[in-house]
N, C-alpha and C positions, 0 to 999 in steps of 0.2 A: 297581469300577472308578469313578475320578473325572473327569467331563466337564467340569465347570465349575472348572477351577483357579483362573481370576483373577477369578470373580464373588465380589463382596460389596456390601454395602452401603457405598458410599464417602462421604466428605466432601460430595464434587460432587453427589451425589442430592441433598443439601439445597438446594444452588445452583440445580438445577433446578427444584425445588418454588418457591423465594423467585422466581425469574424468572418460573414460571407464575402465581403470586398476582400478580405485580406488572403482567403482561401484563393479566390479567383485571381489576384495577385500573384501568389506563389505559382500556381498552376501555371499562368501566362509565361512566368521567368523560367519554370521548370521545361515547358515545350519549347521555349527557344533555345534552352541549353542543350536539349536532347537533337534539336535540328542543327545547333553547331557543333555538338560532338560527332553527328554523321557526316557533316560536310568534311570535318579535320580529318576524320577516319578516310575518307573516301578519298584525300587527295592524294593518299598513298596506297592504299590497297582497296581494289574496287570490290563491292559487297564485303567491306570489312567491318560494316556496322551491323550488328544484330537488327534484323527489321521488327522483333516483338519487342524491343527497347524503346520503339516511338509510339507516342499516343496512339490508341485505336479511333478516336474522334478528334474533330476540330475542337477550338475554345468555345466557339459558339454553342455547339450542340453539348457540351460539358457544362457550359453556364446555364442552360435549359435544364437539364438533368440536375444540378446542383440547387437550383432555385425550386423547382419542385419538390425536392427534396425538405428544403429549408419550408416550403409553404404548408406540407403535411405537418413538419413537426410543430409549426407555429399554430396551426388550428389545436391540433391535440395541447400543446402547451397553455393557451388560452382558455379552453374550454369549449370553444366553437364548435367542437366534433359532437358536442351534446346537443346542438340543436339538427343535426344532419341526418336526415332519414337515408334510406336506400338511394330515391331519388336526388335528393342535394349531393349526396356524396359522389354519385354518377356524374352529375353535372362538374361538379367540382374538378374529378379526375381528368374530365374531358376536357375542360379548361384548360388542364395543364399540360396537356398532350398537344392541344392545338395550337395554341399561343401563349406558352407560360410567360405570365407578367414578370420582371424583375423584382426580385426580393430585396425591395427598397423601403426604408421608413414611410416615405411618401405613400405609395402602395398599399401597405401594410395599414397604414392610419385609414385610409379611404375604405379598403375592404372591411375591417374589423368594426368600423364606425357604421358601415352600411349595414352590415349583417346585425351590430349590434342593435340598431333601431329597428329592424326586422325581426327581433327574436323571439318575439309571441308568434306572430303570424307563420314563422318558420317553425317553429316547435309544434304548435297546432296542425299546420299542415301534414306533420311527419306523423303525429298521432293519428289523425285522422284516415291518413293513406296506408298505415299500416294494417290498422283494424278493419277497414274497410274490406281490404283485400280478405279477411276471415271472416266476414258476414256474409251469410249465405244469398243474401240477396244483391250482391256486389255488382255494380254496374260503372264501367270505365268512364271514368269525367264527369260522375255524378255526384254532386256535393249536397245530395240529400241527409238529411241528418238520420240517424239511427241509432241504436243503443248496444252497448256490449253487454252480453250476459254473462252470468257467472260460469258458465260452462260454454269453451270453444271446441270444436272439433276441426284439429288441422290437419288435413290430407297431405300424403306423403310427406309428413315430417321426418320419416326415418326409413333410412335403406335396410334391409336383412340379408340381403346377398354377399355382403362383403366377408362373412366371416363363415367358416365351416360349422361354426358353433352356434349360427343362427344369432348372434348377438343384434341388438339394435344399434344402428349409428345415424347422426344428425345426417340428413341428405345435405349433401353439398348446394344444392339449389334452395332450401329453406334458412343457410346460414344467416343472412343478411336479414331475414324476416324477425328470427330468435333475437338477433343484437338490437333492431330496432325496439321490439317489445322491451327488452331490458333496460335500454337505453331511456324510454319514455318512464319506465317504471321509476327510475333512479331519480329522473330529474323529479317527478312528480312527489316521492318520497323524501328527496333531499338526502340521497345517499349516494357514494362514491360510485362513479363509474368507470369501467375498463373493458375497452372493446372486445367482445366476443367472449367474456369471462361466462355467461349465462350458458353458453353452449358448453365450454370446458366443463362447468360443474354438472351440466346433463350428461354429458359422456362419460365423467367420471362413476356418476351413480348408475348408470346403464352397466355398467362392468359386474354389479353384483344383483341388479334386478330392472325391472322395466318400468321403475316407479321414480321421478324425482319431485324433491319436495324441498321449497325454502319456505322463509317467513311469508313471503306473499302468493306463491304459486305451489301448483301440484300439477305436474304432467305424467301421464300413463301412454306408454308407448303400446303399441299392438303389432302382430304379426303383419298386419296386411299393409303396414307402414304409416298408418295415421297414428295420431297424437291427440288424447284429450287434455286440454288445459284447463284448471279449475283456478278461478281467482278466489283463495282463502280471506282475504282482507277486503271488507266491504266498503272500508273506507276509500283504498285506492279504486276500487271499481267505480266508486260514485264521482272520483276525481278524472276517472279515464272519460267516464260520461260527459260529464260538465265541461270538459276541453273539447269535445266532439260537437257538443250544444254550442259551445263559444264560437267555434270555427264556422259552423254552418249559419250561424246568425238567426236572430227570431223570424225573419221572413222566410226563410228557406225552411225552418222548423215546421212553419204553418203549413207551408206546399206539403210537407211530408206526412202530415197528421191526418 
C-alpha cells in the first residue's frame, strides 16, 4: 500500500531552504542595525532609544521559532501530514519544542526519506490507534486485532452547555479524534484532505439539525453529549478493517480469535 504517491524531495524545497537562510540573514542584519541605532542614540540622549523598538528575543530563539514554522509548512506541503495521527503529531510538535532541528536541505531529505520509508506503518498505526479508542474492548498498548462495525457510539463527542439555545458543539477534547477519522477516510478513498474540515462541516450542519451526513458518514448527536457514527460506505468499512488486520498481522489476529 502506497500512501504518499506524490511526496518527493522536489526542487522547490531548495527554494524553501534558501528563503529560510535569507530570512535569517536579514533578521540578523536587522537586529545588528537596531543595536547600532540604540548605541548611536544613547551616546547623546540617555534612554533616548525606545525599548520596544528592540527585538524581544535573541537570534537563536528566533531561529528555532522560524525553523519550527517552516517544518510545519513543509509537512503540510509535502503531504506528510496525512500520515500523522494525534500521537505522531504530538511527537512531532514536541520535537520542535525540545530541540528543533535546523531547516536545512540535508535535514529535510533525511526526515522526509525516513517517513517515506515508514509511510505504510505510520498510517496503519494511526488507523489502528484512532479506531481502537472507539472500540468498547479498548485496552491500552494492546495490539490485538478487532473489527470496526457499521455503527460506533462516541461518548462525549459534543458539548451542549455552551449555548443558551442548547445547540450541540463538537467537544474540544474530540477534535483530534474526528480529524484522524477524516484523515484516514480521505487517504483510503483517495480524496483531498484538509485538517479539521470534517469538524467544520459537522458544526455547520448542527446549526440547523442534530444530524451530519456526507457520502461516507452519518453522525447523529444527542443531548447527553454522545454521537452515533454510521458508516454508509461498505467499501470504506472493509478497507478500514483490512488496514487494522494488516497492522495487527496474522499471528496477532490468531491470538485474538
